[in-house]
Backbone as JSON, one array per atom type, in Angstrom:
{
  "sequence": "MKKIKIQTLTLEQAKGLKVGTTLYHIINRNSDGSAQRWKVSGKAQTWKHCSWRVKVPIKNGLRNCSYLTEDSLYLLSLTNHSEYHFKHFPFPSQAKAFQAVKIKEGYSTHTISICSAASPSYTVYYYKLIN",
  "N": [[47.76, 49.06, 132.25], [49.32, 47.09, 129.86], [52.56, 45.46, 130.51], [55.38, 45.49, 128.21], [58.13, 43.92, 126.49], [60.97, 45.63, 125.58], [62.62, 45.76, 122.54], [65.93, 45.8, 122.45], [69.04, 46.82, 120.87], [70.88, 44.16, 119.28], [74.27, 42.69, 119.06], [74.83, 41.74, 116.63], [72.76, 43.12, 115.12], [73.93, 45.56, 115.51], [76.33, 45.4, 114.05], [75.5, 45.45, 111.48], [74.4, 47.91, 110.89], [73.53, 50.66, 108.78], [74.65, 53.58, 107.33], [72.85, 56.39, 108.14], [70.52, 55.32, 109.28], [67.98, 55.25, 111.78], [68.04, 55.46, 115.24], [66.54, 54.8, 118.52], [66.58, 56.18, 121.51], [66.29, 54.65, 124.7], [66.03, 55.68, 127.24], [66.38, 58.35, 127.45], [64.69, 61.29, 126.79], [63.23, 63.76, 124.51], [62.24, 67.35, 124.8], [59.69, 67.45, 124.12], [58.72, 65.02, 125.15], [58.95, 62.66, 123.46], [60.9, 59.92, 122.05], [64.56, 60.22, 122.23], [66.16, 60.66, 119.16], [68.86, 59.01, 117.42], [71.16, 59.01, 114.87], [72.83, 57.02, 112.54], [75.98, 57.57, 111.62], [78.21, 56.74, 110.16], [80.54, 54.02, 109.14], [80.2, 50.71, 110.58], [82.5, 49.75, 112.93], [84.56, 46.79, 113.15], [86.33, 44.05, 114.73], [88.6, 41.38, 113.77], [89.82, 39.51, 115.44], [88.57, 40.03, 117.98], [85.55, 39.18, 118.15], [83.44, 40.01, 119.33], [83.27, 42.76, 119.76], [82.32, 46.07, 118.76], [81.88, 49.25, 116.99], [80.33, 52.1, 116.34], [79.82, 55.12, 114.65], [77.53, 57.67, 115.98], [75.03, 60.22, 115.79], [73.38, 62.95, 117.18], [71.16, 65.47, 116.83], [72.73, 68.71, 116.2], [75.39, 68.91, 117.0], [76.01, 66.98, 118.76], [77.86, 64.17, 118.96], [78.74, 60.84, 119.11], [79.84, 57.28, 120.04], [78.41, 54.23, 119.32], [78.85, 51.35, 121.26], [79.73, 47.92, 122.24], [79.25, 48.02, 124.77], [76.95, 49.77, 125.22], [74.72, 48.92, 123.81], [72.39, 48.22, 125.07], [70.86, 50.55, 125.43], [69.77, 51.53, 123.16], [67.44, 51.48, 120.45], [65.9, 49.98, 117.47], [63.42, 50.55, 116.9], [60.61, 52.68, 117.79], [59.25, 52.75, 120.59], [57.31, 54.26, 122.08], [54.56, 56.24, 122.04], [54.07, 59.7, 122.04], [51.99, 62.42, 123.24], [50.64, 65.64, 123.43], [48.55, 68.17, 124.98], [47.3, 71.54, 125.35], [46.05, 73.54, 127.86], [43.89, 76.25, 129.17], [42.94, 76.44, 131.79], [43.07, 74.74, 135.26], [41.18, 72.88, 135.84], [40.25, 71.82, 133.61], [42.54, 70.72, 132.28], [42.85, 68.58, 134.47], [40.51, 67.13, 134.05], [40.71, 66.31, 131.43], [43.01, 64.76, 131.79], [42.14, 62.63, 133.41], [40.29, 61.33, 131.68], [42.18, 60.29, 129.75], [43.83, 58.64, 131.24], [41.76, 56.5, 131.89], [41.67, 55.77, 129.49], [43.96, 54.25, 129.28], [46.44, 55.34, 129.07], [49.62, 56.69, 130.24], [49.98, 59.62, 132.09], [51.14, 63.11, 132.51], [51.1, 66.25, 134.2], [52.2, 69.61, 133.4], [52.5, 72.94, 134.56], [52.58, 76.05, 133.4], [53.58, 79.09, 134.49], [52.98, 82.24, 133.61], [52.87, 85.94, 133.48], [51.1, 86.97, 131.69], [49.21, 84.93, 130.76], [48.42, 81.88, 132.62], [49.16, 78.64, 131.7], [48.29, 75.13, 131.27], [49.81, 72.07, 130.58], [49.13, 68.95, 129.37], [50.8, 65.72, 128.97], [50.61, 62.87, 127.45], [51.1, 59.39, 127.08], [51.82, 56.13, 125.5], [52.86, 52.9, 125.69], [53.98, 51.2, 122.73], [53.36, 48.28, 120.98]],
  "CA": [[48.4, 49.09, 131.1], [50.19, 46.01, 129.93], [54.09, 45.51, 130.23], [56.01, 44.94, 126.96], [59.54, 43.96, 126.64], [61.63, 46.42, 124.7], [63.79, 45.01, 121.99], [67.18, 46.53, 122.42], [70.02, 46.28, 119.84], [71.79, 43.18, 119.53], [75.58, 42.67, 118.5], [74.68, 41.42, 115.1], [72.25, 44.24, 114.64], [74.86, 46.84, 115.5], [77.42, 45.15, 113.06], [74.89, 45.59, 110.18], [73.86, 49.32, 110.79], [73.92, 51.26, 107.63], [74.64, 54.96, 107.35], [71.51, 57.01, 107.96], [69.65, 54.21, 110.23], [67.58, 56.08, 112.97], [67.93, 54.69, 116.47], [65.62, 55.32, 119.52], [67.02, 55.94, 122.93], [65.4, 53.89, 125.63], [65.71, 56.38, 128.47], [66.52, 59.92, 127.21], [63.5, 62.03, 125.93], [63.21, 65.19, 124.01], [61.41, 68.21, 125.55], [58.04, 67.07, 123.93], [58.44, 63.68, 125.75], [59.51, 61.7, 122.41], [62.37, 59.22, 122.25], [65.59, 60.89, 121.61], [66.65, 59.88, 118.17], [70.19, 59.15, 116.96], [71.32, 58.59, 113.42], [74.13, 56.42, 112.41], [76.65, 58.86, 110.84], [79.44, 56.16, 109.68], [80.34, 52.6, 109.0], [80.45, 49.88, 111.78], [84.02, 49.2, 112.87], [84.48, 45.36, 113.68], [87.59, 43.31, 114.79], [88.67, 39.99, 113.52], [90.15, 38.74, 116.62], [87.56, 40.3, 118.91], [84.2, 39.28, 117.36], [82.47, 40.55, 120.34], [83.43, 44.22, 119.73], [81.81, 46.77, 117.64], [82.03, 50.7, 117.37], [79.48, 52.64, 115.36], [79.59, 56.45, 115.14], [75.97, 57.97, 115.91], [75.1, 61.56, 115.91], [72.14, 63.43, 117.66], [71.19, 67.06, 116.76], [73.73, 69.41, 115.29], [76.79, 68.85, 117.6], [76.21, 65.65, 119.74], [78.23, 62.98, 118.39], [79.07, 59.82, 119.99], [80.0, 56.04, 119.44], [77.77, 53.23, 120.01], [79.89, 50.37, 121.41], [79.22, 46.84, 122.85], [78.75, 48.43, 126.23], [76.0, 50.73, 125.07], [73.71, 48.47, 123.11], [71.13, 48.34, 125.79], [70.31, 52.02, 125.51], [69.12, 51.96, 121.94], [66.48, 50.39, 119.84], [65.6, 50.34, 116.22], [62.02, 50.93, 116.87], [60.21, 53.7, 118.76], [58.3, 52.07, 121.58], [56.22, 54.93, 122.79], [53.79, 57.47, 121.35], [53.81, 60.66, 122.93], [50.96, 63.5, 122.66], [50.57, 66.82, 124.46], [47.57, 69.2, 124.78], [47.49, 72.74, 126.22], [44.73, 74.03, 128.55], [44.08, 77.51, 130.06], [42.42, 76.22, 133.3], [43.74, 73.39, 135.67], [40.23, 72.03, 135.84], [40.06, 71.25, 132.3], [43.48, 69.83, 132.25], [42.56, 67.37, 135.22], [39.34, 66.35, 133.56], [41.37, 65.57, 130.36], [43.85, 63.77, 132.35], [41.33, 61.51, 133.84], [39.86, 60.37, 130.51], [43.22, 59.52, 129.13], [44.06, 57.35, 132.37], [40.91, 55.71, 131.75], [41.96, 55.03, 127.98], [45.18, 53.37, 129.46], [47.61, 56.29, 128.8], [50.25, 57.27, 131.39], [50.03, 61.08, 131.99], [51.66, 64.01, 133.6], [50.84, 67.67, 133.66], [53.17, 70.7, 133.78], [51.8, 74.12, 134.54], [53.56, 77.32, 133.12], [52.86, 80.32, 134.85], [53.29, 83.53, 133.06], [52.24, 87.15, 133.61], [50.12, 87.1, 130.71], [48.44, 83.85, 131.09], [49.08, 80.56, 132.87], [48.61, 77.55, 130.88], [48.61, 73.69, 131.69], [50.05, 71.11, 129.4], [48.93, 67.45, 129.84], [51.45, 64.9, 128.2], [50.08, 61.56, 127.66], [51.89, 58.44, 126.19], [51.63, 54.79, 125.81], [53.77, 51.77, 124.92], [53.51, 50.6, 121.4], [53.47, 46.84, 120.84]],
  "C": [[49.49, 47.81, 131.24], [51.66, 46.23, 129.79], [54.41, 44.79, 128.8], [57.52, 44.96, 127.27], [60.08, 44.69, 125.3], [62.75, 45.89, 124.03], [65.03, 45.87, 121.69], [68.02, 46.09, 121.35], [70.86, 45.26, 120.21], [73.08, 43.4, 118.79], [75.4, 42.56, 117.0], [73.88, 42.58, 114.44], [73.2, 45.46, 114.44], [75.75, 46.77, 114.35], [76.67, 45.42, 111.78], [74.24, 46.85, 110.06], [74.42, 49.85, 109.7], [73.83, 52.78, 107.98], [73.16, 55.75, 107.2], [70.31, 56.35, 108.73], [69.11, 55.29, 111.22], [67.42, 55.0, 114.06], [67.23, 55.45, 117.33], [66.23, 55.03, 120.78], [65.97, 55.38, 123.85], [65.08, 54.89, 126.89], [65.79, 57.91, 128.11], [65.33, 60.29, 126.37], [63.8, 63.45, 125.54], [62.33, 66.08, 124.98], [59.93, 67.87, 125.37], [57.78, 65.67, 124.46], [58.63, 62.39, 124.68], [60.76, 61.21, 122.79], [63.32, 60.0, 121.6], [66.08, 59.87, 120.38], [68.22, 60.03, 117.79], [70.27, 58.46, 115.67], [72.85, 58.02, 113.32], [74.89, 57.31, 111.25], [78.1, 58.24, 110.04], [79.39, 54.7, 109.75], [80.66, 52.02, 110.34], [81.82, 49.43, 111.86], [83.84, 47.86, 113.61], [86.14, 44.88, 113.69], [87.63, 42.02, 114.42], [88.89, 39.21, 114.6], [89.29, 38.9, 117.82], [86.3, 40.43, 118.25], [83.1, 39.87, 118.26], [82.42, 42.06, 120.39], [82.86, 44.83, 118.37], [82.0, 48.4, 118.04], [81.43, 51.3, 116.14], [79.39, 54.17, 115.73], [78.06, 56.7, 114.91], [76.34, 59.39, 116.14], [73.56, 61.8, 116.39], [72.17, 64.98, 117.37], [72.35, 67.61, 115.78], [75.04, 69.22, 115.75], [77.0, 67.6, 118.53], [76.54, 64.53, 119.03], [79.0, 62.09, 119.29], [79.45, 58.42, 119.21], [79.29, 55.13, 120.12], [78.61, 51.77, 120.2], [79.06, 49.0, 122.05], [78.71, 47.06, 124.09], [77.44, 49.09, 126.34], [74.74, 50.26, 124.35], [72.43, 48.47, 123.72], [70.31, 49.52, 125.88], [69.51, 52.27, 124.32], [68.36, 50.86, 121.35], [66.12, 50.84, 118.48], [64.06, 50.79, 115.9], [61.56, 51.87, 117.95], [59.01, 52.88, 119.6], [57.21, 52.83, 122.34], [55.7, 56.08, 121.95], [53.56, 58.46, 122.52], [52.92, 61.9, 122.35], [50.98, 64.53, 123.84], [49.24, 67.61, 124.03], [47.49, 70.31, 125.84], [45.9, 73.02, 126.62], [44.86, 75.39, 129.36], [43.71, 77.31, 131.61], [42.82, 74.91, 133.8], [42.45, 72.49, 135.7], [39.99, 71.13, 134.49], [41.23, 70.31, 132.08], [43.23, 68.29, 133.09], [41.49, 66.43, 134.63], [39.86, 65.62, 132.26], [42.3, 64.41, 130.68], [43.31, 62.39, 132.76], [40.75, 60.71, 132.89], [40.97, 59.71, 130.06], [43.89, 58.54, 130.03], [43.13, 56.52, 132.15], [41.04, 54.73, 130.4], [43.18, 54.19, 128.03], [46.45, 54.09, 129.09], [48.23, 56.55, 130.38], [50.25, 58.72, 131.17], [50.74, 61.88, 132.93], [51.28, 65.35, 133.1], [51.88, 68.67, 134.15], [52.32, 72.03, 133.59], [52.89, 75.18, 134.34], [52.86, 78.54, 133.6], [53.68, 81.56, 134.29], [52.53, 84.83, 133.45], [50.83, 87.26, 132.87], [48.83, 86.19, 130.95], [48.81, 82.53, 131.5], [48.51, 79.6, 132.07], [49.13, 76.17, 131.54], [48.67, 72.9, 130.53], [50.07, 69.7, 129.89], [49.71, 66.57, 128.79], [50.89, 63.56, 128.54], [50.95, 60.63, 126.7], [51.5, 56.93, 126.66], [52.49, 54.07, 125.02], [53.19, 51.28, 123.76], [54.13, 49.06, 121.29], [54.33, 46.67, 119.64]]
}
């Protein structure tokens, strides 16, 4: 798999963010493996005498509110750089065979087994960086 450089937010982009713009976290992931989404919830605050400062209110989910500052610009991006998929299997042999096929196609994969009394299942997560 080839490596790509993820374009994180710049100071000028942060100053120009509009309410409702979706930002994608570089590190944090949702339970399905997709990038955590943050939405701009207010106007960007800037200072005349400190042009290197910015403070943008952002929101994730129902109750998780925070501020994007000049110190945290490297954690967010305007574009989603990963595509995540998953597929469920009842048997581990099927999951391993599917995982081998996806690895040959250039995907990164990992398998999670869920053991329940009724029926165990195996989930294969596969993902690829988007250019």
